N, C-alpha and C positions, 0 to 999 in steps of 0.2 A: 457867792462862793468864789475863792481866789482862783485866777487863771494859771495853770501850771506852765503855760508859755512865758509868763512874767515873773512869777515867784515859785520857790520850791515848797510845795504843800506837803502836809503829812501824808495824805494819800499817795502822792508820788513817791515819797521816801519809802512808804510800806511796799509798793509794787516793785521799786527798784531793789530794795533789800531782799525781798522774796526771790527775785530772779537771781541776785547775787549768791544767795545761799546754794542754789542749784549749781551755779558756776564754781563755788568753793568745793563742793562735792565732786564736781567734774574734774578739778585739778587734783583733789585727793586720788581719784581713781587713775588720772593720768600718771602721777609720780609714784604711785603705789609699787609699781614694779621696780622703780629705780632703787628703793630701799630693800627690795626682795631679790636683787639681782644675784647675790651670793647664794641664797637658798635655791634660786632657780637653776644655778649651775649643777647642784646636786639632784633636784628634783627631776629634771628633764635629761640629765647626763649628757650635757652639750658643752661646747667650748665658747670662747668669747665672741667669735664670729656669729655663731648661732644666737647667742644671747642678744647680740646687737640687733638681730633680725626682729626681735620683739618690739624694740623701740622703733626701728625703721618702719616696720609694717604699721604700727599704731599711729606714729606720726605721719607716715605717708597717707594713710587712710584719712586722718584728720585734715591734712592739707588739701588732699583732693576732693574732700567733701565740702570744703568751704563754700565754693561757688554754688553747687546744688543746694546746700543748707540755706545759703543767703537768698536764692531765688525762692525757695519754699517759705522761708520767713517773710519775705517781702510780699508773697502772695496770700499766705494763710495766717500770718501774724506770728509773734514770738512766743505767745502762751502755749499753743498747741506743740510747737517744736521743742519748747523747753521740756514739757511733759514727756512727750514720746522719745525725746533724745535721752532724758534721764532714765527712762524705763529700758531702752536699748542698751544703754551703758550698764545698768544694774544686771541685766541678764548676762552680759559679757563677764562681769565680775564673778557671777555665780557659776558660770561655765568654767572660768579660769580656776576657781577654787575646787572644783571637783576632779578636774582632769589631770592625768599624768602623762598624756600623749602630746608630744611636741606639736604636731599638726593642728590638734584641736585647740591647743593654747594659742597658737598663731591666730586661729579664726576668732577666738575670744577677744584677742586684743584688736582685731579688725572691727568687731562690734563696738569695743570700748572707744575706739577712734571715731567711729560714725557718730556714737551718742554724744561724745564730747564736742564734736563739731557745731552743735547747735547752741551751746550755752553762752559763750562769749558773744556770739553774733546777735543772739536774742537780747542780751542786755544792752548792746550797742544800738540795737534797732529800738528798744524802749526809750532811750535817752532823748531823742529829738522830739518825742511826743509828750514826755512827762517832765522834762527838765529844760529850763531856759537856755538858749543857745550860748549865752555868755558864761553859764555855769557848766557846760558840757565838758570842756576839758578837764576841770577839776573832778568831776564824777567819773570820767574816763580813768583817770589815775586812781581815784578810790576804789573803782571797780577791780583794776588790776592789782591794787595793793591788798585789798580784802581777799581776792582770789587766791593770794599766796598763803592765806590760812590753810588752804588745801595742802600745801607743802609741809606745814607744821602738823597737821592731822596724820599725814602719811609718815612723817619722820619721828613722831613720839607716840600717840596712841595706837596707830596701826602697826608700827614696828614692834612695840611692846607686846601687842596681841599676837603678832606673828611669831615671836620668840617664845611666848608663854603658852599659846594654845595650839600653834601649828599653822601651816599653810591654809588648809581648808576653812576652818573657822574664821580666819582673818579676812579672806576674800568673800566668804559668804556674808559675814557682818557688813562688809562694804557694799554688797549688792543689796542687802536689806535696807540700809540707810538710803541708798539710791531710789528705792521704790517709795520710801517714806517722803522724800523731798519732792519726788514727782507728784505724788497726790496733793502735797502742800501747795505746789506751784499752781496746780489746776484750780485750786480755790482762790488763792491770794493774788495771782498775776493777772493783769488786764493789758491788752494791746495799746489802748489809748484812753484818754479821759471820756471820749465819746463812747468807745466800746465799753468802759466800766459802768458808764450811766445806763447804757442798754442792758448790760447784765444785771444790774441792780434792779432795773425795772422788770425784767424777766423773772428775777427771784421773788419780787414782791407779788407779781401776778400769779407764780406758782404757789406761793404761800397762801394767797387768797383762794386759789382753786382747790388746794388741799384741805382748807378749812371748810370750804362748801362741801366737798366730797365727804369729809368726816361727819359733818352735820347730817348729810343726806343718809349716810350709813347708819347713824345713831337713830334717825327717824325710822328707817326700814326695820332695824332691829327691834324697836319698840313695837312697831306695828305687827311684826312677825310674832313676837312674844304674846301680844294680845290675842292673835288668831290662833296660836297654838294652844292657849290656855284651855279652850273648850273641846279640843279634839280628843278622841279615844287613844289609848296607848299605842296601838298598831300604826294609825295614821300619823300619830306624832313622831313616831320613830322613822317613818318614811320622809317626813318633812325634814327632820333633823339631818338625816343622811344626805338628802338633796342640798341642804344649806352647806354641810361640810364638803361635799364635792365642789359646789359652786366656789366656796372660799378657796380651796386648793387650786382651782383653776384660775382664780383671780391672782393668787400669789404667783403661780407659774407665769402669767402674762406680765406681772409686775417685774419678775426677774428677767424675762426676755426684753422688756422695755429698758431696764437699767443697762443690760449688756449692750443693747443696740445704741443707747445714748453714750456709752463709754467708748465704744469702738468705731462709732460713726465718723469722728473726726479723722482716725487712722485710715478708714475706707476712703474717705474724701480725699485725702492726699494723694491716693492712687488712681482715683476716678477722673476721667476726662470730662470737663464742663462743656456746655454747649458751645462757648466760644473756642475751645480747644478742638471740638469736632470740626468746626469751620476752618481751623488752622490759624486762627487769629492770635491765640495765646502763645503758640509755638513761635509765630513770626515776632511778636513783641518781646518774647524771651531772647530770642537771638539777637534783636536790635539792642536790647539792654546790655547783654553780654558784650557785644561788639563795641557799643559806645564806652562801657566801663574799661574794656581792655585797651581801647585806644587812647585813654586819658593818661598823659604822662604823669600827672599828680598821683594817680592810683599806683603806678609802677614805681614812683618814688616812695610812697608809703610802703609798698612791698619790700623794697631794698632796705629802707630804715628798719623795719621790723626784723628782716633777715639778719642784718648785720649786728644789731643790738641784742637779739635773742640767742644767737647761735651758741655762744659760750655757756650761758645759763641753761639752755635746753639739754645740752650735751652733759653737763654737770649734774643737774638735778634729776633728769629723767633716767640716766643709766649709769654713767661711769664715775660719778662723784663719790659714792659710797664705797665701791670696790678700790678706788684709788686711795681713799683714806684708810681702809682697813688693811689692804694688801700691800699697797706702795708706800704708806707712811706709818703702818703699824699701830694706828688707832683701834680702839675696841669699837664694836658695832654701836654700842649705847653712845659713845662719845661722838662718834661720826653722825649718828642721827641727831644729836643735839646741835652739831655744827650746822646741819642742813636748815635748822629752824632759824639761823641767823638771817637767812634770806627773807623769811616772813616778817621778822621784827623790823629790819631795815627798810624793806620795801614798803611796809605799812607807814613808817615814819616818814620816808622821803617822798611818798606820793603826792601830797598837797604841794610840795616844792616844784615837782615837775609839772603839775597842773598850772601853777602859777607861771612858770617859764613858758609853757606852751601858749597860754593866753596872751602874755605880754609880747612875745616874739611874732605871733601870727604866722604869716607866710614866710618868715625867715627862720622858722623853728627847725627846718631841715639842716641848717648850718649847725645849730646846737647839737642836734642829733649826731652829726658827722663827727664833731668834736668828742661827744661822750663815747662813741664807738672807738675812736683812736685810744681813749683812756682805757676801754676794756681790753684791747689788744696789748697794750703796755703793761697792764696788770699781770697777765698771764705769761708774758715774756720774762718779767722780773721773778714771778713765782717759780717758773721752771729753769731758772738760770743756773742753779747750783746742781752739782752732781750728787750731793747728799740729800736724802729725804727732808722735806721741810717738816717742821713741827706743827703743833696745834695752833699756836699763835699766828704763824705764817698763813695757814689756811683760813683761819678766821678773818684776818685782815683782807685776804684776796676776795673771800666771799662778801665781806662788807663793801669793798670797792665795787665788785660787780653788782651788787644789790642797789648801790647808789646810782650807778651809771645805766644799768639795763632798762629802767622804766622810760628812757627816751624812746624806746621801740614804739610806745603808744603815740607818739607825735604824729605818726602816719595816719592814724585813726581820726585825728582832729582834722587833717587835711581832707580826708574822705568826706566826713560829716559836713564840712563847710563847703566843698566843691560839688557834692552830688544832691540831686533831689531826694526827698525823703522815701520815695517809693522804690529807690534802688540803694539805699544806704547800706543795708545788710548785704546785698551783693558785692558792693564795692569793699565793704569792711572784710568780707570773706575773702576777697581776691588779695587784699593787702595782708591779711592774717596768715595767708599761705606761706609768706616769705620766711618767717622765723622757723617754721616747722619743716618746710622743704630743705632749707639749709641745715637745720638742726638734724634732720634724718640722714643727710649726706655726710655730715661731720660725724655722728655717731657710728654709722656704718663703716665709715673710713677708719675711725679710731679702732674699732673692733678688728678690722683687717691688718692694721699696722701692729696691734697688740699680738695677734697670732704670728706675724711675721717675726717680731722681736723675741717672743718667748717660746719655750718648748712645752709648756703645760698651760693649765688653766689657773695657775697661781703666777701673778705678775709682780715684778719689782718696780722700784721707782724709776729706774732707767727705761723700762717698758712703757710706763706712762708717759714719760718724757717724749719718747719716740711717738707714741700714739697720738699726743696732743698735736702733732704737726698737721694732722688732718683737719682739726679745728681751726688751727691758725690759717691754714690755706683757704678754707671756706669763708672765714671771716674776712680776710684780705680780698678775696674776689668780691664780696659784697661792697667793701669800701671803693674798690675801683669802679664798679658799676654805678655807685651813687655819684662818684665825681663826674663820670661821663655824662650821665643823665642829667645831673644839675647844671653842667656846663651847656648841654644841648638846650635845656629849657631857657637858660639865661640868654643865649645867642638868638633863640627864636623870638624872645620878648624884645630884644634889641632890634631885630629886623622888622618886627611888627608892633611898634610901641602904641599904636592907636588901639590895638585889639586887647580886650581885657584877658586876663590869664584864665579865667574861669572857663572850662570847657563844658558846654551844655549837653545834658543828657536827655534823650527822648523820654518823656513821661508816658509810661506805659499803663498807667491806671485808666480805668473806664470812667469817662466823663458823662456817659449816658446812664 
């Protein structure tokens, strides 16, 4: 059997693709509110600042959940977290679909952010176990590119359903899809090749046991039938009643066993293990977090993701569609189609960025800095004119942004190369916080500036020009931090040329 650490196997592709499907649905749920922003203004009777809170809360929850989610994934495996994350996200979509209360809707977005936090980290945790290391940068970019299909699903099918059927059916349908992919992930995803082999052995043993039980039941039924044949009618009725009661009790026990088998992993996530009772796990967790947080490479990955993702996060999650419909005069259908440009271009450009990241290695941060500069220049040119831009201009801007933004994933390649496998999810979660913390700040800041600039909830091109200054300021701060941190790393390496750049992380896995 081929070794997944040396070649990409069919089983590895199946596991990876199953996890990616969950990630696609997570992005669909994440971006669904962005295309529903105009409807949300009417449904909840709020202004731009309050609408921005939806994105800020969801993105903030997502960002703050990255480290806890990473720790849980490192401890319990990506499969469990994928399943329960998808279920939590689905419940949030269902709640958002039925409510008209602003506070309840905010709580629903918190649930969506919590569930969403597990998807990407779980896929990143799967890669080092199922994909050879030299292929990982390519699969990182492919994961990110395929994930953008979620943007397509929210911009076309979901938006169409929203306009055709209304708010509640659209979000309920999204929640139902989330439940289905959670169940599929539970069956198809495996934490590692070793875990997959163990699961297959358990399934084989379970099938054998079921066959034995089935045969035993058949033999007992035949024996009972022979015994019952010679009994008088009254005695026969008593025996039949006893058998029916026995069968009902068996079915009740089977249902309880099934429920316990399904919910046991969730209970396990909240129960303290024996080592936790002794305080060992808590100490190891703190050591792992401190070691990750002290690693300058992890902070560099954080800033790379923050700087490259901020414009895209602000545009696709909230303010892109309102800007195109209200500020530029495009129809909602055309604006939704424009958002799909990001999906198409990101999917096409992903392999290129995977190749660049693999070839540049530890110098990939320089390329990420250059790509980030290009992002800023794109939007400076776009908002340069006082007259609203047209359809062609916004498509060109989105194409440029889609080409440059995947450089945000370069930081994840740093994390996967620098950290041991047992803390990869924690480190990736730390790095993944960057784009969403900065995006939350930029989105909320843009909402505040829009309310300052306009007198109502209808915004002009000039209002969006003014509001985008919040995005520009956040992006520029990220660039400055990257330059300072990169300079610090360079000077440190010059002072200590004999020391390797790699920062060792304490392995918290149990050896005994």
